[in-house]
C-alpha positions as a LaTeX table, in Angstrom:
\begin{tabular}{lrrr}
\hline
Residue & $x$ (\AA) & $y$ (\AA) & $z$ (\AA) \\
\hline
Met1 & 181.24 & 96.59 & 171.64 \\
Ser2 & 179.62 & 93.20 & 171.01 \\
Lys3 & 177.54 & 92.49 & 167.89 \\
Leu4 & 174.44 & 92.15 & 170.05 \\
Met5 & 174.99 & 95.56 & 171.62 \\
Lys6 & 175.55 & 97.07 & 168.18 \\
Arg7 & 172.26 & 95.61 & 166.95 \\
Val8 & 170.41 & 96.91 & 169.99 \\
Leu9 & 171.95 & 100.36 & 169.54 \\
Ser10 & 171.13 & 100.41 & 165.83 \\
Ala11 & 167.53 & 99.42 & 166.57 \\
Ala12 & 167.19 & 102.15 & 169.20 \\
Ile13 & 168.58 & 104.78 & 166.82 \\
Ala14 & 166.28 & 103.67 & 164.01 \\
Ile15 & 163.20 & 103.82 & 166.20 \\
Tyr16 & 164.24 & 107.26 & 167.49 \\
Val17 & 164.67 & 108.55 & 163.94 \\
Ala18 & 161.28 & 107.16 & 162.94 \\
Phe19 & 159.29 & 108.56 & 165.81 \\
Ala20 & 161.09 & 111.58 & 167.27 \\
Ser21 & 159.39 & 114.87 & 166.37 \\
Pro22 & 161.57 & 117.28 & 164.36 \\
Leu23 & 162.26 & 120.74 & 165.71 \\
Val24 & 161.01 & 122.44 & 162.56 \\
Ala25 & 158.08 & 121.36 & 160.39 \\
Gln26 & 159.01 & 120.82 & 156.72 \\
Asp27 & 157.25 & 121.20 & 153.39 \\
Asn28 & 156.12 & 118.02 & 151.66 \\
Pro29 & 155.83 & 115.70 & 154.66 \\
Val30 & 156.45 & 112.01 & 154.07 \\
Val31 & 153.16 & 110.13 & 153.66 \\
Val32 & 152.78 & 106.76 & 155.42 \\
Glu33 & 149.67 & 104.73 & 154.60 \\
Leu34 & 148.85 & 101.77 & 156.85 \\
Phe35 & 146.51 & 99.09 & 155.53 \\
Thr36 & 144.97 & 97.58 & 158.64 \\
Ser37 & 141.92 & 95.73 & 159.95 \\
Gln38 & 140.10 & 95.29 & 163.23 \\
Gly39 & 139.96 & 91.57 & 162.46 \\
Cys40 & 143.74 & 91.18 & 162.17 \\
Ser41 & 145.57 & 90.04 & 165.30 \\
Ser42 & 148.93 & 91.20 & 163.88 \\
Cys43 & 147.74 & 94.77 & 163.31 \\
Pro44 & 147.57 & 96.39 & 166.81 \\
Pro45 & 151.37 & 96.86 & 167.09 \\
Ala46 & 151.38 & 98.64 & 163.71 \\
Asp47 & 148.39 & 100.75 & 164.78 \\
Lys48 & 150.30 & 101.74 & 167.91 \\
Met49 & 153.31 & 102.74 & 165.81 \\
Met50 & 151.03 & 104.98 & 163.75 \\
Arg51 & 149.80 & 106.76 & 166.89 \\
Lys52 & 153.40 & 107.63 & 167.78 \\
Leu53 & 154.34 & 108.56 & 164.24 \\
Ala54 & 151.31 & 110.86 & 163.88 \\
Lys55 & 152.89 & 113.25 & 166.40 \\
Arg56 & 155.52 & 114.26 & 163.86 \\
Asp57 & 154.95 & 117.40 & 161.79 \\
Asp58 & 157.01 & 116.11 & 158.89 \\
Val59 & 155.04 & 112.88 & 158.46 \\
Ile60 & 151.41 & 112.41 & 157.40 \\
Thr61 & 149.93 & 109.12 & 158.62 \\
Leu62 & 146.75 & 107.63 & 157.16 \\
Ser63 & 145.06 & 104.45 & 158.40 \\
Met64 & 143.35 & 102.65 & 155.52 \\
His65 & 140.97 & 100.03 & 156.90 \\
Val66 & 140.27 & 97.08 & 154.60 \\
Asp67 & 137.31 & 94.72 & 154.53 \\
Tyr68 & 138.76 & 91.42 & 153.28 \\
Trp69 & 139.16 & 89.97 & 156.80 \\
Asp70 & 135.51 & 90.59 & 157.74 \\
Tyr71 & 134.62 & 86.95 & 157.04 \\
Ile72 & 136.75 & 85.57 & 159.88 \\
Gly73 & 134.43 & 86.70 & 162.66 \\
Trp74 & 134.43 & 90.49 & 162.99 \\
Lys75 & 133.28 & 93.17 & 160.55 \\
Asp76 & 135.60 & 96.19 & 160.52 \\
Val77 & 133.21 & 99.12 & 160.84 \\
Phe78 & 135.84 & 101.59 & 159.57 \\
Ala79 & 136.63 & 99.58 & 156.45 \\
Asp80 & 136.01 & 100.78 & 152.90 \\
Pro81 & 136.25 & 98.51 & 149.83 \\
Glu82 & 138.01 & 101.40 & 148.07 \\
Asn83 & 140.89 & 101.08 & 150.53 \\
Ala84 & 141.30 & 97.40 & 149.69 \\
Gln85 & 141.23 & 98.24 & 145.99 \\
Arg86 & 143.90 & 100.90 & 146.50 \\
Gln87 & 146.05 & 98.30 & 148.25 \\
Arg88 & 145.54 & 95.80 & 145.42 \\
Leu89 & 146.68 & 98.39 & 142.89 \\
Tyr90 & 149.79 & 99.04 & 144.98 \\
Ala91 & 150.38 & 95.27 & 145.06 \\
Gln92 & 150.26 & 95.13 & 141.27 \\
Lys93 & 152.79 & 97.96 & 141.12 \\
Tyr94 & 155.18 & 96.15 & 143.48 \\
Ala95 & 154.57 & 92.78 & 141.75 \\
Arg96 & 153.14 & 91.29 & 144.94 \\
Ser97 & 151.11 & 88.10 & 144.55 \\
Ser98 & 148.67 & 89.03 & 147.32 \\
Val99 & 147.67 & 91.71 & 149.82 \\
Tyr100 & 148.08 & 91.48 & 153.59 \\
Thr101 & 147.79 & 93.40 & 156.84 \\
Pro102 & 149.49 & 95.24 & 158.38 \\
Gln103 & 151.18 & 96.77 & 155.36 \\
Met104 & 152.66 & 100.27 & 155.10 \\
Val105 & 153.29 & 102.23 & 151.92 \\
Val106 & 155.69 & 105.18 & 152.07 \\
Asn107 & 155.08 & 108.07 & 149.65 \\
Gly108 & 153.26 & 105.70 & 147.32 \\
Gln109 & 156.61 & 104.25 & 146.30 \\
Glu110 & 157.82 & 101.58 & 148.71 \\
Asp111 & 156.06 & 99.06 & 150.91 \\
Leu112 & 156.95 & 97.15 & 154.06 \\
Ile113 & 155.46 & 95.01 & 156.80 \\
Gly114 & 153.73 & 97.44 & 159.15 \\
Thr115 & 155.57 & 96.33 & 162.28 \\
His116 & 159.13 & 96.78 & 160.95 \\
Ala117 & 160.13 & 99.95 & 162.80 \\
Met118 & 163.77 & 99.99 & 161.68 \\
Glu119 & 162.89 & 99.61 & 158.01 \\
Leu120 & 160.25 & 102.31 & 158.37 \\
Ala121 & 162.80 & 104.64 & 159.97 \\
Asp122 & 165.17 & 104.09 & 157.07 \\
Leu123 & 162.48 & 104.75 & 154.47 \\
Ile124 & 161.27 & 107.94 & 156.16 \\
Ala125 & 164.83 & 109.22 & 156.38 \\
Lys126 & 165.42 & 108.30 & 152.73 \\
His127 & 162.36 & 110.17 & 151.50 \\
Lys128 & 163.07 & 113.18 & 153.71 \\
Ala129 & 166.51 & 113.41 & 152.11 \\
Thr130 & 165.19 & 113.17 & 148.54 \\
Pro131 & 165.08 & 116.55 & 146.73 \\
Gln132 & 161.55 & 117.88 & 146.39 \\
His133 & 160.25 & 119.56 & 143.24 \\
Val134 & 156.64 & 120.22 & 144.24 \\
Arg135 & 155.11 & 122.57 & 146.77 \\
Val136 & 151.53 & 122.16 & 147.97 \\
His137 & 149.50 & 124.71 & 149.93 \\
Ala138 & 146.07 & 123.81 & 151.27 \\
Thr139 & 143.92 & 126.25 & 153.22 \\
Arg140 & 140.36 & 126.13 & 154.43 \\
Asn141 & 137.93 & 129.01 & 154.10 \\
Gly142 & 134.59 & 128.06 & 155.59 \\
Ser143 & 133.31 & 125.06 & 153.64 \\
Lys144 & 135.81 & 125.55 & 150.82 \\
Val145 & 139.31 & 124.12 & 150.56 \\
Glu146 & 141.73 & 126.01 & 148.34 \\
Val147 & 144.75 & 124.12 & 147.04 \\
Gln148 & 147.73 & 125.44 & 145.11 \\
Val149 & 150.27 & 123.11 & 143.52 \\
Glu150 & 153.46 & 124.38 & 141.94 \\
Asn151 & 156.66 & 123.08 & 140.41 \\
Thr152 & 159.43 & 124.75 & 142.38 \\
Asp153 & 162.39 & 124.30 & 140.04 \\
Gly154 & 161.15 & 123.47 & 136.55 \\
Ser155 & 161.96 & 119.77 & 136.84 \\
Lys156 & 160.11 & 117.47 & 134.49 \\
Ile157 & 157.33 & 115.74 & 136.42 \\
Asp158 & 155.59 & 113.04 & 134.41 \\
Gly159 & 151.83 & 112.67 & 134.65 \\
Pro160 & 148.99 & 112.17 & 134.81 \\
Ile161 & 149.05 & 113.58 & 138.33 \\
Leu162 & 145.98 & 113.50 & 140.55 \\
Val163 & 145.19 & 116.06 & 143.24 \\
Gln164 & 143.30 & 114.21 & 145.98 \\
Leu165 & 141.49 & 115.36 & 149.09 \\
Val166 & 141.58 & 112.85 & 151.95 \\
Arg167 & 139.16 & 113.28 & 154.84 \\
Tyr168 & 140.08 & 111.50 & 158.07 \\
Thr169 & 139.17 & 111.20 & 161.74 \\
Pro170 & 142.16 & 111.77 & 164.09 \\
Leu171 & 141.18 & 109.14 & 166.66 \\
Arg172 & 138.70 & 106.28 & 166.68 \\
Glu173 & 138.21 & 103.58 & 169.28 \\
Ile174 & 136.18 & 100.40 & 169.28 \\
Asp175 & 135.54 & 97.40 & 171.52 \\
Val176 & 135.98 & 94.20 & 169.53 \\
Thr177 & 133.80 & 91.34 & 170.75 \\
Arg178 & 134.50 & 88.62 & 168.17 \\
Gly179 & 137.26 & 87.41 & 165.90 \\
Glu180 & 141.02 & 87.42 & 166.42 \\
Asn181 & 140.98 & 90.58 & 168.57 \\
Ala182 & 137.98 & 89.63 & 170.70 \\
Gly183 & 137.98 & 91.31 & 174.10 \\
Arg184 & 140.30 & 94.14 & 173.08 \\
Arg185 & 139.64 & 97.88 & 172.91 \\
Leu186 & 141.47 & 99.13 & 169.84 \\
Lys187 & 142.57 & 102.66 & 169.01 \\
Tyr188 & 143.23 & 103.98 & 165.53 \\
Thr189 & 144.89 & 107.18 & 164.34 \\
Asn190 & 143.95 & 109.27 & 161.30 \\
Val191 & 141.32 & 106.86 & 160.01 \\
Val192 & 140.53 & 107.63 & 156.37 \\
Asp193 & 136.84 & 108.37 & 155.79 \\
Glu194 & 136.99 & 109.37 & 152.13 \\
Leu195 & 139.50 & 109.91 & 149.34 \\
Ser196 & 138.35 & 111.92 & 146.33 \\
Val197 & 140.04 & 113.35 & 143.25 \\
Ile198 & 139.55 & 117.12 & 143.02 \\
Gly199 & 141.62 & 117.77 & 139.92 \\
Arg200 & 144.56 & 116.92 & 137.70 \\
Trp201 & 147.81 & 118.85 & 137.72 \\
Asn202 & 149.88 & 119.29 & 134.57 \\
Gly203 & 153.17 & 118.95 & 136.46 \\
Lys204 & 154.52 & 122.21 & 135.10 \\
Ser205 & 152.76 & 125.46 & 135.92 \\
Ser206 & 151.25 & 126.59 & 139.19 \\
Gln207 & 147.61 & 125.53 & 139.40 \\
Lys208 & 144.79 & 126.13 & 141.85 \\
Phe209 & 142.06 & 123.71 & 142.82 \\
Thr210 & 139.02 & 123.97 & 145.07 \\
Ala211 & 136.91 & 121.44 & 146.92 \\
Arg212 & 134.09 & 121.46 & 149.44 \\
Leu213 & 134.51 & 120.30 & 153.00 \\
Asp214 & 131.12 & 120.87 & 154.54 \\
Asp215 & 131.68 & 119.45 & 158.00 \\
Asp216 & 134.50 & 119.87 & 160.51 \\
Ser217 & 136.52 & 116.97 & 159.07 \\
His218 & 140.26 & 116.96 & 159.16 \\
Ala219 & 141.86 & 116.62 & 155.75 \\
Val220 & 145.10 & 116.36 & 153.81 \\
Val221 & 145.91 & 116.82 & 150.13 \\
Leu222 & 147.92 & 114.21 & 148.22 \\
Val223 & 149.41 & 115.02 & 144.83 \\
Gln224 & 150.05 & 111.60 & 143.33 \\
Arg225 & 150.81 & 109.99 & 140.01 \\
Lys226 & 147.89 & 107.95 & 138.75 \\
Gly227 & 148.13 & 104.27 & 139.48 \\
Pro228 & 148.29 & 104.90 & 142.43 \\
Gly229 & 151.91 & 105.87 & 141.94 \\
Ala230 & 154.45 & 108.10 & 143.62 \\
Ile231 & 153.20 & 110.84 & 145.90 \\
Val232 & 155.08 & 113.91 & 144.66 \\
Gly233 & 153.61 & 116.39 & 147.15 \\
Ala234 & 151.37 & 116.53 & 150.20 \\
Ala235 & 150.02 & 119.01 & 152.70 \\
Arg236 & 147.67 & 119.20 & 155.64 \\
Val237 & 144.60 & 121.37 & 155.22 \\
Asn238 & 144.96 & 124.28 & 157.65 \\
\hline
\end{tabular}
């Protein structure tokens, strides 16, 4: 087999691993955050990857729209300055000199260019194979969300650890009339509307937390070291 054929085969396998849905849903899905913008011409391929990836039960995808490209001709109507600040804090953690789009962050621990499918496949597989020490349950009862976080094996989990509720919209579309993506209709998956801290977990004993979710929003819970740091547990709100 030629080197070219080997590279093509390796790429195909990597993309399959990244985007094929597993047969059985797993606890602690891998969290992939995409920092994106409607004003970024390089972002649509990454946004498309997120739509495919969102079909997997063992991966939570979150689109974090940033506002720092608004000055180049198009204001991103889904953007939140808090998302850009979250990205800057990640950049400090990874010793990056600047922020950019599209950027993905996997489990709050590793970052990559948002269009690198093979690298993403490798990182998802790596984090799926990493032993998990935290279990998160999140259920909805009317306007109340009940969350339980527990240490499953007594492992030492350093804190402080934040329990966060993330509200998102599964699908948003917009017609862009100016800027780098002028004339395009763009689709976005799991667009983050709000991220709020609902409590702090001690990393040891089982703890329960509650939060209000007054509307019909979709939501996930992220259990994450402060920083933002590593995401040690996550769950969809059912």
